[in-house]
C-alpha positions in Angstrom: 52.1 -105.3 47.6 51.4 -101.6 47.6 52.8 -101.2 44.1 50.4 -103.9 42.8 47.4 -102.0 44.3 48.4 -98.7 42.6 48.9 -100.6 39.3 45.5 -102.2 39.5 43.8 -98.9 40.2 45.5 -97.2 37.2 44.5 -100.0 34.9 40.9 -99.8 36.1 40.8 -96.0 35.4 42.2 -96.4 31.9 39.6 -99.1 31.2 36.8 -96.8 32.4 38.0 -93.9 30.2 38.2 -96.2 27.2 34.7 -97.5 27.8 33.3 -94.0 28.1 34.9 -92.9 24.8 33.6 -95.9 23.0 30.1 -95.3 24.3 30.2 -91.6 23.2 31.4 -92.5 19.7 28.6 -95.1 19.4 26.1 -92.5 20.6 27.2 -89.9 18.1 27.1 -92.4 15.2 23.7 -93.5 16.3 22.5 -89.9 16.4 23.8 -89.1 13.0 22.2 -92.1 11.6 18.8 -91.5 13.2 18.6 -87.6 12.7 15.6 -86.8 10.3 15.9 -84.3 7.3 15.0 -80.6 7.9 11.7 -79.9 6.1 11.5 -77.1 3.5 10.5 -73.7 4.8 7.1 -72.5 3.4 7.6 -69.1 1.7 5.8 -66.7 -0.6 7.7 -65.4 -3.6 7.4 -62.9 -6.4 9.1 -62.1 -9.6 11.4 -59.1 -9.9 9.8 -56.5 -12.2 10.2 -52.9 -13.3 8.0 -49.9 -12.7 7.8 -46.3 -11.5 8.3 -45.2 -7.9 8.1 -41.9 -6.1 9.5 -40.9 -2.7 7.2 -38.8 -0.6 7.0 -37.2 2.9 3.6 -36.6 4.6 2.4 -33.7 6.7 -1.0 -32.5 7.8 -2.6 -29.2 8.5 -5.7 -27.0 8.0 -6.8 -25.4 4.8 -6.8 -21.7 5.0 -7.1 -18.8 2.5 -3.9 -17.6 0.9 -5.0 -14.0 1.6 -7.3 -12.9 4.4 -7.8 -9.2 5.1 -10.1 -7.0 7.1 -10.8 -4.0 4.7 -11.1 -0.5 6.0 -12.0 2.8 4.3 -9.0 4.9 3.6 -11.0 8.1 4.1 -13.2 8.7 7.1 -16.9 9.6 6.8 -20.5 8.5 6.8 -21.2 5.3 4.9 -23.5 6.1 2.0 -23.8 2.6 0.5 -22.7 -1.0 1.2 -22.4 -2.9 -2.1 -21.7 -6.5 -1.0 -23.1 -9.3 1.2 -21.6 -12.3 2.9 -20.7 -14.9 0.4 -20.4 -12.6 -2.6 -17.5 -13.3 -4.9 -15.6 -10.1 -6.0 -12.8 -9.3 -8.4 -9.9 -7.1 -7.6 -11.2 -3.5 -8.1 -14.8 -4.2 -7.4 -16.6 -1.7 -5.2 -17.3 -2.7 -1.6 -18.8 0.5 0.0 -19.1 4.2 -0.6 -18.3 7.1 1.8 -20.3 10.4 1.5 -18.1 12.6 -0.6 -19.6 16.2 -0.6 -16.8 17.6 1.6 -14.0 15.9 -0.3 -15.2 17.2 -3.7 -15.4 20.7 -2.3 -11.9 20.4 -1.0 -10.8 19.2 -4.4 -12.3 22.3 -6.1 -10.7 24.6 -3.6 -7.3 22.9 -4.1 -7.6 23.2 -7.9 -8.4 26.9 -7.6 -5.3 27.4 -5.4 -3.2 25.6 -8.1 -4.6 27.8 -10.8 -3.6 30.9 -8.8 -0.1 29.6 -8.2 0.3 28.7 -11.9 -1.0 32.0 -13.1 1.4 33.9 -10.7 4.4 31.9 -12.1 3.3 32.5 -15.7 2.9 36.2 -14.9 6.5 36.3 -13.7 7.7 34.5 -16.8 5.9 37.0 -19.0 7.4 40.0 -17.3 8.6 42.7 -17.8 5.8 44.7 -19.5 7.0 47.1 -22.3 5.1 50.1 -21.0 6.7 49.8 -17.5 10.2 49.7 -19.0 9.4 52.7 -21.1 8.1 54.7 -18.2 11.2 53.9 -16.2 13.5 54.9 -19.1 11.7 58.3 -19.5 12.1 59.0 -15.8 15.8 58.3 -16.0 16.2 60.5 -19.0 14.4 63.4 -17.2 16.6 63.1 -14.2 19.7 63.1 -16.4 18.5 66.1 -18.3 17.8 68.0 -15.0 21.4 67.3 -13.9 22.7 68.5 -17.2 20.6 71.6 -17.0 22.1 72.5 -13.6 25.7 71.9 -14.3 25.8 73.1 -17.9 24.4 76.7 -18.8 23.9 77.7 -22.4 24.9 81.1 -23.7 21.3 82.2 -23.7 20.7 81.0 -20.2 23.9 82.8 -19.0 22.9 86.1 -20.8 19.4 85.9 -19.3 20.7 85.2 -15.8 23.1 88.2 -16.1 20.4 90.4 -17.4 18.1 89.5 -14.5 20.9 90.2 -12.0 21.7 93.6 -13.7 18.1 94.6 -13.8 17.7 93.8 -10.0 20.9 95.8 -9.4 19.6 98.8 -11.3 16.3 98.7 -9.4 18.2 98.6 -6.2 20.3 101.7 -7.1 17.2 103.6 -8.1 15.4 102.7 -4.9 18.5 103.8 -2.9 18.6 107.1 -4.7 15.0 107.8 -3.9 15.5 106.9 -0.3 18.6 109.1 0.1 16.4 112.1 -0.9 14.1 111.6 2.1 16.2 109.9 4.7 17.0 113.3 6.5 13.3 113.7 7.2 12.0 112.4 10.5 10.3 109.0 10.5 11.8 108.1 7.0 11.3 104.4 7.7 7.6 105.0 7.5 7.8 106.6 4.0 7.2 104.6 0.7 10.8 105.1 -0.4 12.0 103.1 2.5 9.7 100.2 1.6 10.8 100.4 -2.1 14.4 100.2 -1.1 13.8 97.2 1.1 12.0 95.4 -1.7 14.6 96.3 -4.3 17.3 95.0 -1.9 15.5 91.6 -1.5 15.0 91.3 -5.3 18.6 92.0 -5.9 19.8 89.4 -3.4 17.4 86.8 -4.9 18.6 87.5 -8.4 22.2 87.3 -7.3 21.6 84.0 -5.5 19.8 82.5 -8.6 22.7 83.6 -10.8 25.2 82.0 -8.5 23.2 78.8 -8.3 22.9 78.5 -12.0 26.6 79.4 -12.6 28.0 77.4 -9.7 25.4 75.0 -8.1 26.2 73.9 -4.6 27.0 70.3 -3.6 23.7 69.8 -1.8 21.8 70.3 -5.0 24.2 68.1 -7.0 23.9 65.3 -4.4 20.1 65.3 -4.7 20.2 65.3 -8.5 22.7 62.4 -8.5 20.4 60.5 -6.1 17.5 61.1 -8.4 19.4 59.7 -11.3 20.5 56.6 -9.4 16.9 55.9 -8.3 15.7 56.3 -11.9 18.5 53.8 -13.0 17.4 51.3 -10.4 13.8 51.7 -11.4 14.7 50.9 -15.0 16.7 47.8 -14.0 13.8 46.6 -11.8 11.4 47.2 -14.7 13.6 45.2 -17.1 14.3 42.4 -14.5 11.6 42.5 -11.9 12.2 39.0 -10.5 15.3 37.1 -9.2 16.1 33.4 -9.4 14.9 33.1 -5.8 11.6 34.7 -6.7 11.1 32.1 -9.5 12.2 29.3 -7.1 9.6 30.4 -4.6 6.9 30.6 -7.3 7.7 27.1 -8.5 7.6 25.8 -5.0 4.2 27.4 -4.6 3.0 25.6 -7.7 4.4 22.3 -6.4 2.8 22.8 -3.0 -0.6 23.5 -4.7 -0.2 20.4 -6.9 0.4 18.4 -3.7 -2.8 19.7 -2.2 -4.7 18.9 -5.3 -3.2 15.4 -5.4 -4.2 14.8 -1.8 -7.7 16.1 -2.4 -8.0 13.9 -5.6 -6.8 10.9 -3.6 -9.5 11.4 -1.0 -12.2 11.7 -3.7 -10.9 8.6 -5.5 -11.0 6.6 -2.3 -14.5 7.4 -1.1 -15.3 4.1 -2.7 -13.6 1.1 -1.0 -12.5 -1.5 -3.6 -11.4 -5.1 -3.3 -7.6 -5.4 -3.4 -7.7 -9.0 -4.8 -10.1 -11.6 -6.1 -12.0 -13.3 -3.3 -15.1 -14.0 -1.3 -16.8 -11.7 1.3 -16.5 -13.6 4.6 -17.9 -11.0 7.0 -19.7 -7.6 6.6 -19.3 -5.2 9.5 -20.3 -1.9 7.8 -23.9 -0.5 7.7 -25.4 2.4 5.8 -25.4 5.5 8.0 -22.5 4.2 10.1 -19.0 5.7 10.2 -16.2 4.3 8.1 -12.5 5.1 8.4 -9.0 3.7 8.7 -9.6 2.4 12.2 -13.0 0.8 11.5 -13.1 -2.6 9.8 -15.8 -2.7 7.0 -15.7 -6.2 5.6 -13.5 -9.3 5.8 -12.3 -10.6 2.4 -10.7 -14.0 1.9 -9.2 -15.4 -1.3 -10.6 -18.4 -3.0 -7.1 -19.8 -3.4 -6.3 -22.0 -0.4 -3.1 -23.2 1.2 -1.9 -25.4 4.0 0.8 -24.4 6.5 3.1 -27.2 7.5 6.3 -27.4 9.6 9.2 -29.2 7.9 12.0 -30.4 10.3 15.5 -29.2 9.7 16.7 -32.7 8.7 14.3 -32.6 5.8 14.7 -29.0 4.6 17.4 -30.0 2.1 14.8 -32.2 0.4 12.3 -29.5 -0.4 12.2 -26.4 -2.6 9.7 -23.8 -3.7 7.6 -25.1 -6.6 8.0 -28.7 -5.6 5.0 -30.8 -6.5 2.7 -32.3 -3.8 -0.7 -33.8 -3.4 -3.5 -33.2 -0.9 -6.3 -35.3 0.5 -9.3 -34.3 2.7 -11.8 -36.4 4.6 -14.7 -35.0 2.7 -13.5 -36.5 -0.6 -11.8 -39.8 0.3 -9.4 -41.3 -2.3 -9.4 -38.0 -4.3 -6.0 -36.3 -4.8 -5.9 -32.5 -5.3 -2.7 -31.2 -7.0 -0.6 -29.0 -4.8 2.9 -27.4 -4.7 5.3 -25.7 -2.2 4.6 -22.0 -2.6 7.1 -20.7 0.0 9.6 -21.8 2.6 10.6 -19.7 5.6 14.2 -18.5 5.3 14.9 -19.3 9.0 13.9 -22.1 11.3 11.8 -21.5 14.4 14.1 -21.1 17.4 12.1 -23.5 19.6 10.9 -26.2 17.3 13.8 -26.0 14.7 11.2 -26.4 12.0 10.7 -24.3 8.9 7.2 -22.9 8.2 6.2 -24.0 4.7 3.2 -22.9 2.7 1.6 -25.5 0.4 -0.5 -24.0 -2.4 -3.5 -25.9 -3.6 -4.9 -26.2 -7.2 -8.7 -26.7 -6.8 -10.3 -26.1 -10.1 -13.5 -27.9 -9.1 -14.0 -25.6 -6.1 -14.6 -28.5 -3.7 -12.2 -27.5 -1.0 -13.2 -25.1 1.8 -11.2 -23.1 4.3 -11.0 -24.9 7.7 -10.9 -28.5 6.3 -8.2 -30.8 7.7 -5.8 -32.0 5.0 -3.1 -34.5 4.6 -0.2 -33.4 2.3 2.2 -35.6 0.4 5.3 -33.9 -0.9 7.0 -35.6 -3.8 10.7 -35.8 -3.1 11.9 -37.8 -6.1 10.4 -39.9 -8.9 12.0 -42.5 -11.1 10.7 -44.5 -14.0 11.4 -48.0 -15.3 13.5 -49.1 -12.4 13.7 -52.5 -10.7 11.2 -52.8 -7.8 10.6 -55.4 -5.1 8.1 -55.5 -2.2 9.4 -53.9 0.9 8.9 -57.2 2.8 11.5 -58.9 0.5 14.3 -56.7 1.8 16.1 -57.5 5.1 19.5 -57.0 6.8 22.1 -59.6 7.7 25.2 -58.4 9.6 24.5 -54.8 8.5 24.2 -55.7 4.8 20.9 -55.2 2.9 20.0 -58.5 1.2 17.2 -60.4 -0.4 16.6 -64.2 -0.8 16.8 -65.3 -4.4 15.0 -68.5 -5.4 17.2 -70.9 -7.3 16.1 -71.9 -10.9 14.9 -75.3 -9.6 12.5 -73.5 -7.2 13.7 -75.6 -4.2 16.4 -73.6 -2.5 17.4 -70.0 -1.9 20.6 -68.0 -1.8 21.4 -64.8 0.0 22.0 -61.8 -2.4 23.4 -58.5 -1.3 21.6 -55.6 -3.0 21.7 -51.8 -3.1 18.5 -49.9 -2.6 17.2 -46.5 -3.8 13.8 -44.9 -3.4 11.1 -46.5 -1.2 7.4 -45.9 -0.9 4.7 -47.4 1.3 5.1 -51.0 -0.1 8.0 -51.1 -2.6 11.8 -50.6 -2.7 13.9 -49.6 -5.7 16.9 -52.0 -6.2 19.7 -50.2 -7.9 22.2 -53.0 -7.9 22.2 -56.8 -7.3 19.0 -58.1 -9.0 17.9 -58.7 -12.6 14.5 -58.6 -14.0 12.5 -61.9 -13.9 14.5 -63.3 -11.0 12.3 -64.7 -8.2 12.7 -63.5 -4.6 11.1 -64.5 -1.3 8.6 -62.0 0.0 7.3 -63.8 3.1 8.9 -66.4 5.5 12.3 -64.7 5.5 12.8 -65.2 9.3 13.2 -69.0 9.0 15.6 -68.9 6.0 19.4 -69.1 5.7 21.7 -69.3 2.7 21.1 -72.6 0.8 17.9 -73.4 2.8 15.2 -75.5 1.1 11.9 -73.9 0.5 8.3 -74.8 -0.2 6.6 -72.1 -2.3 3.1 -71.7 -1.0 2.1 -68.5 -2.9 3.5 -66.7 -5.9 2.8 -63.1 -6.8 3.5 -62.1 -10.4 
């Protein structure tokens, strides 16, 4: 009995499973039969075409002069004349103001006189020696030499004359001695004339003998003095022939160079009593007044260049895209829709340590003169430009599983297929297709979010 019950329950369970399966199959078949068709997706399309495209990056900044300088007078002094007003355009070299120059011109004349003296002194040294000075020194030398020869060398006549003078003095002495001998026995003989005559004769004889000995055999003292006189005369002749040494000429030339430097400084001061514009520009401010004091520490005027520029900061991830001379364009609010040609004039060699950006100067070409310093400007830097390439609207490009694709409309215009593509440059509204599309194919530009590969479409708008 119990086995029958279990058998009955098993049969009932199997019947129930069979009935459920049958019902499910019937339901699925019924659903497939009754499911309606998916309606076409409304889309907008456009034909693939060719054209030109440029890649740009945009920055903004204020227009400012390329050059801005507060000018000061190089030389100090009273301001005699101010030659410009605010707003005046000046060229490089145009006069700005004049400093009173009486003192500077007097200093120049004094310096020129000092240079003339130094040059004349050097020329005088070059023209030396004078012939008459050399001749005088030579005559003096010859006289000293002759005197020496006269002392150490006696002629026969001189020797006879000296002997005769000595013999005469000796004879006079003997005579005076004989006369004295006659009266020397008398008392007070020293008071008699014979005594005086003897004394005088003795002195004369001694003098004559000394002169004879000096002439015949001069002493060393006399010879030393004569040799010194000859040496001095020789040196005087050498000095007359070569009065200046190389050191003397070097000092004289240094004196000339120093005097030339003083003249150059004085001339520089005279030349700079007039303050001149260092570059073409416009007078932005005038601080100087007639009668005031000008000088290196006193600003006279502010000069700004007419050429303008914009300073922008380029991030380091973009620095490889830019270079000096790269073309750009500039727009300002004052002239909407008008582009002013520009270019990168310079790029800082190092990035800012805090912002990691490179300071970049954008030069502006404003031939019309419309732009003014202080205007806010938007700058577009041209990175790359290509001509006659395949272009599609940016809205036509999407990504599926990391792959860049577009939806291409089938020739019948009723379905689409997914087409992988490669892209190049992009701008505000277009993308360059470098591979995957051909000219005159049609692609979907709007309604992509509801599409899949092979989906039906309904073209509601077409852009050619």
